[in-house]
BAMARLO-587167 format. One record per residue (C-alpha): x, y, z. Coordinates in Angstrom, 3 decimals. Each point is the difference from the previous one (the first is absolute). Layout:
<pts>
{{X, Y, Z}};
...
</pts>
This chain:
<pts>
{{-25.660, 63.531, 1.873}};
{{-0.881, -1.211, -3.496}};
{{3.532, -0.069, -0.745}};
{{0.896, -2.089, 3.048}};
{{-2.707, -2.711, -0.815}};
{{1.148, -0.246, -3.670}};
{{3.626, -0.476, 1.393}};
{{-1.247, -2.554, 2.329}};
{{-2.033, -1.666, -2.418}};
{{2.804, -0.319, -2.575}};
{{2.110, -1.281, 2.664}};
{{-2.195, -2.767, 0.698}};
{{-0.591, -0.810, -3.499}};
{{3.816, -0.362, -0.357}};
{{0.387, -2.178, 3.405}};
{{-2.699, -1.969, -1.442}};
{{1.699, -0.921, -3.427}};
{{3.311, 0.098, 1.317}};
{{-1.508, -2.972, 2.745}};
{{-1.840, -2.019, -3.010}};
{{3.396, 0.235, -2.026}};
{{1.969, -1.564, 2.881}};
{{-2.735, -2.646, 0.687}};
{{0.086, -0.729, -3.873}};
{{3.806, -0.511, 0.110}};
{{-0.414, -2.178, 3.261}};
{{-2.736, -2.442, -1.627}};
{{1.868, 0.098, -3.320}};
{{3.087, -1.199, 1.984}};
{{-2.398, -2.456, 1.780}};
{{-1.296, -1.426, -2.877}};
{{3.514, -0.378, -1.619}};
{{1.243, -1.913, 3.441}};
{{-2.915, -2.294, -0.351}};
{{0.546, -0.810, -3.567}};
{{3.583, -0.634, 0.717}};
{{-0.650, -2.157, 2.879}};
{{-2.405, -2.355, -1.700}};
{{1.404, 0.046, -3.330}};
{{3.677, 0.750, 0.083}};
{{1.655, -0.970, 3.121}};
{{-1.466, -3.723, 0.325}};
{{1.772, -0.916, -3.057}};
{{3.309, 1.489, 0.357}};
{{1.842, -2.921, 1.510}};
{{3.263, 1.164, 1.636}};
{{2.959, -2.391, 0.543}};
{{1.274, 0.634, 3.836}};
{{3.869, -1.424, 0.657}};
{{0.860, -0.729, 3.312}};
{{3.417, -0.984, 1.076}};
{{-0.139, -1.889, 3.680}};
{{2.542, -1.721, 2.041}};
{{-0.860, -2.625, 1.707}};
{{2.619, -1.298, 2.586}};
{{-0.598, -3.637, -0.143}};
{{-0.365, -0.267, -3.943}};
{{2.468, -2.466, -1.116}};
{{3.154, 1.156, -2.117}};
{{-1.585, -2.289, -3.055}};
{{-2.876, 2.213, -0.179}};
{{1.423, 3.380, 0.254}};
{{-1.351, 1.855, -2.694}};
{{-3.329, -1.884, -0.306}};
{{-2.934, 1.763, -1.451}};
{{-3.803, -0.505, 1.125}};
{{-2.728, 1.679, -2.276}};
{{-2.471, 0.550, 2.175}};
{{-3.807, 0.487, -0.951}};
{{-3.033, 0.207, 2.024}};
{{-3.788, 0.656, -0.386}};
{{-0.612, -0.648, -3.795}};
{{-3.632, 0.123, 0.437}};
{{-0.789, -1.057, -3.320}};
{{-3.687, 0.293, -0.242}};
{{-2.671, 2.892, -0.710}};
{{2.667, 2.853, 0.588}};
{{3.003, -1.635, -1.230}};
{{0.721, -0.965, -3.814}};
{{1.565, -2.992, -1.173}};
{{2.197, 2.506, -2.020}};
{{1.197, 2.000, 3.218}};
{{0.911, -3.302, 1.289}};
{{1.819, -1.423, -3.023}};
{{1.948, 3.135, 0.218}};
{{1.250, -0.463, 3.416}};
{{0.947, -3.554, -0.884}};
{{1.898, 1.936, -2.854}};
{{1.869, 2.246, 1.788}};
{{0.711, -2.582, 2.944}};
{{1.623, -2.388, -2.918}};
{{2.256, 2.935, -0.933}};
{{1.518, 0.549, 3.283}};
{{1.228, -3.778, 0.056}};
{{-0.656, -0.998, 3.331}};
{{1.454, -2.831, 1.668}};
{{-3.105, -0.617, 1.926}};
{{-3.426, 1.428, -0.502}};
{{-2.523, 0.276, 3.357}};
{{-3.577, 0.551, -0.519}};
{{-1.400, 1.119, 3.617}};
{{-3.847, -0.719, -0.461}};
{{-3.418, 1.415, -1.430}};
{{0.714, -1.210, -3.438}};
{{-4.020, 0.131, -0.946}};
{{-2.705, 2.255, 1.078}};
{{-3.972, -0.303, 0.257}};
{{-0.429, -3.490, -1.836}};
{{1.200, -3.636, -0.591}};
{{-0.026, 0.795, -4.005}};
{{3.182, 2.049, 0.183}};
{{1.944, -2.868, 1.651}};
{{0.904, -1.701, -3.189}};
{{0.765, 3.000, -1.894}};
{{2.383, 1.452, 2.508}};
{{1.921, -3.539, 0.090}};
{{0.595, 0.403, -3.813}};
{{1.331, 3.075, 0.584}};
{{2.480, -0.740, 2.756}};
{{1.087, -3.031, -1.818}};
{{1.875, 2.164, -2.209}};
{{2.309, 1.406, 3.217}};
{{3.738, -1.103, -0.745}};
{{2.210, -0.709, 2.808}};
{{2.950, -2.456, 0.197}};
{{-0.935, -1.125, 3.863}};
{{-3.177, 0.211, -0.510}};
{{-3.791, 2.028, 0.881}};
{{-1.278, -0.391, 3.448}};
{{-3.200, 1.493, 1.413}};
{{-2.459, 0.010, 2.757}};
{{-3.597, 0.896, 0.171}};
{{-1.698, 3.138, 1.288}};
{{-3.245, 0.554, 1.504}};
{{-1.950, 0.672, -3.573}};
{{1.431, -3.255, -1.135}};
{{-1.908, -1.954, 2.461}};
{{-2.866, 2.133, -0.002}};
{{-0.970, -0.624, -3.735}};
{{0.057, -3.871, 1.130}};
{{0.754, -2.853, -2.164}};
{{3.305, -0.788, 2.102}};
{{0.577, -3.194, -2.324}};
{{-0.077, 1.605, -3.254}};
{{2.634, 2.912, 1.168}};
{{2.191, -2.854, 1.228}};
{{-0.459, -1.837, -3.237}};
{{0.514, 2.933, -2.376}};
{{3.194, 1.132, 2.107}};
{{1.742, -3.773, -0.332}};
{{-1.204, 0.425, -3.695}};
{{2.054, 3.418, -0.296}};
{{3.012, -1.389, 1.657}};
{{-0.287, 2.158, 3.183}};
{{0.857, -1.480, 3.102}};
{{-2.602, 1.203, 2.485}};
{{1.126, -0.168, 3.595}};
{{-2.744, -0.571, 2.683}};
{{1.519, 0.104, 3.450}};
{{3.185, -1.722, -1.329}};
{{3.530, 0.702, -0.988}};
{{2.200, -0.938, -3.033}};
{{3.733, -0.005, -0.330}};
{{1.784, 1.842, -2.666}};
{{3.696, -1.306, -0.297}};
{{3.112, 1.615, -1.514}};
{{3.437, -0.815, -0.041}};
{{-0.667, -2.553, 2.982}};
{{-1.578, 2.474, 2.159}};
{{-4.061, 0.394, 0.635}};
{{-2.590, 2.677, 0.730}};
{{-3.534, -0.560, 1.167}};
{{-3.009, 1.385, -1.982}};
{{-2.764, -0.194, 2.612}};
{{-3.623, 0.563, -1.164}};
{{-2.229, 0.690, 2.849}};
{{-3.813, 0.059, -0.652}};
{{-2.579, 2.823, 0.005}};
{{-0.259, 1.582, 3.283}};
{{-3.679, 1.583, -0.712}};
{{-1.271, -3.533, -0.491}};
{{1.988, -1.436, 3.490}};
{{1.703, -2.211, -1.997}};
{{3.802, 1.535, 0.865}};
{{2.113, -2.582, 1.818}};
{{3.462, 0.871, -0.039}};
{{0.872, -2.691, 2.427}};
{{-0.895, -2.567, -2.602}};
{{1.739, 1.588, -2.673}};
{{3.273, 0.167, 1.876}};
{{-0.399, -3.654, 0.894}};
{{2.638, -1.538, -1.718}};
{{2.159, 3.325, -0.593}};
{{3.200, 0.158, 1.875}};
{{-0.077, 2.827, 2.559}};
{{2.938, 1.688, -1.061}};
{{-0.655, -0.135, -3.756}};
{{-0.584, 2.966, -1.798}};
{{-4.085, 0.375, -0.714}};
{{-1.907, 2.270, -2.501}};
{{-3.544, -0.141, 0.795}};
{{-2.747, 0.699, -2.399}};
{{-3.293, 1.337, 2.035}};
{{-2.705, 1.785, -1.664}};
{{-0.842, 2.492, 3.070}};
{{2.976, 1.994, 1.048}};
{{-0.879, 0.566, 3.732}};
{{0.374, -3.646, 0.469}};
{{4.121, 1.082, 0.189}};
{{-0.318, 0.257, 3.576}};
{{-0.322, -3.660, 0.275}};
{{2.580, -0.565, -2.654}};
{{2.372, 2.084, 2.420}};
{{-0.858, -2.410, 2.707}};
{{1.021, -2.742, -2.275}};
{{3.110, 1.391, -1.040}};
{{-0.799, -0.096, -3.445}};
{{2.489, 2.257, -2.118}};
{{-2.239, 1.327, -2.773}};
{{-3.816, 0.120, -0.274}};
{{-1.514, 1.076, -3.598}};
{{-3.365, 1.293, 0.246}};
{{-2.870, 2.003, -1.710}};
{{-3.741, 0.189, 0.900}};
{{0.116, 4.043, 0.838}};
{{0.122, 1.160, -3.685}};
{{2.069, 2.773, 1.710}};
{{-3.370, 1.578, 0.663}};
{{-0.817, 0.679, -3.779}};
{{-0.075, 3.220, 0.616}};
{{2.505, 2.064, 2.039}};
{{-0.459, 3.582, 0.801}};
{{2.912, 2.195, 0.449}};
{{0.278, 0.976, 3.876}};
{{-2.650, -2.494, 0.619}};
{{1.101, -3.238, -1.416}};
{{-2.396, -3.045, -0.797}};
{{-3.820, 0.868, 0.240}};
{{-0.927, -3.639, 0.886}};
{{1.812, -3.289, 0.774}};
{{-1.127, -3.407, 0.650}};
{{-0.111, -2.063, 3.006}};
{{3.617, -1.336, 0.524}};
{{1.846, 2.398, -2.230}};
{{-0.534, 3.265, 2.308}};
{{3.389, -0.397, 1.712}};
{{2.268, -0.714, -2.948}};
{{-1.723, 1.394, -3.039}};
{{2.953, 0.344, -2.524}};
{{3.453, -0.203, -0.781}};
{{2.976, -1.141, 2.300}};
{{-0.235, -0.859, 3.855}};
{{2.160, -1.308, 2.743}};
{{-2.298, -1.793, 2.233}};
{{1.929, -0.916, 3.418}};
{{3.789, -0.403, 0.208}};
{{0.177, -2.311, -3.024}};
{{-2.873, -0.395, -2.509}};
{{-0.391, 2.117, -3.231}};
{{-3.586, 0.427, -1.452}};
{{-0.640, 1.081, -3.439}};
{{-3.909, 1.115, -0.700}};
{{-0.424, 0.898, -3.866}};
{{-2.522, 2.006, -1.399}};
{{-1.504, -3.026, -2.085}};
{{-0.819, 0.105, -3.613}};
{{-3.843, 0.150, 0.064}};
{{-2.656, 2.093, 1.545}};
{{-3.138, -0.710, 1.899}};
{{-3.180, 2.700, -0.481}};
{{0.270, 2.734, -0.055}};
{{2.444, -1.146, -2.799}};
{{2.069, 3.279, 0.485}};
{{3.535, 0.673, 0.872}};
{{1.756, 3.293, 0.900}};
{{3.587, 0.789, 1.282}};
{{-0.097, -4.078, 0.186}};
{{0.859, -1.601, -3.263}};
{{0.023, -3.916, -0.485}};
{{3.165, -1.493, 0.565}};
{{2.313, -2.811, -0.917}};
{{2.883, -0.296, 2.711}};
{{3.516, -1.484, -1.107}};
{{1.789, -0.937, 3.321}};
{{3.718, -0.782, -0.080}};
{{1.228, -1.656, 3.069}};
{{3.375, 0.128, 1.138}};
{{2.155, -1.376, 2.834}};
{{1.134, 3.448, 1.112}};
</pts>
């Protein structure tokens, strides 16, 4: 009887210590994951290269490259050094066009001028173009933002289109204002654009693509969702924002005609963590076939 109790107690102690060891390993892995998510992945900017055929792209624009960045979020959680590195990486790609799809700053108007100084360093022969996102409006001081973007030589498109001409052919960059602020007006943006022209829309919120498809926009570039920032295996993103839930990351076909690319963005919002969802610069190469 004593031996049985002793053996049972021994087994219980062994099971206990084994369980505690497993818990210790799990806690250690969890701590490493958290440290990685806060201190490593948010700074590991990746370049995603996407080749995309647009049927209405004029032959003169075959091979056009667009560097697409979004959600810079310069502010308490994203440093100037991080954005400078993104600019340097983008310039090294030698894109024809640079497109910024909103949320340039975060938290305070005090970040507007430093952000403008950084993005003034972008280099692209056909220009740098941008739309504003919800956070750009939430910090206020819109006039300061407009002045600083002009000073940085960034063409800010607010429900308007601008032609790009090459070899006698023309395509249109269409900037659609922020959806969350109820400022989006695709009809106004396309007012002077020929119906059959190739149109590339910059729009902060990706779920607007359903409307872009109705307007027969060839390609919409968006951000806003950050890809979720944290994406767990077999589960996907834990949290997605309004108007960023349907098309949160990557390349989509919307309807029968429109293509959409949603970038994971360059910066972060609190909690300032990324896991399985690193920051992104997208280099799109457009082709006719």
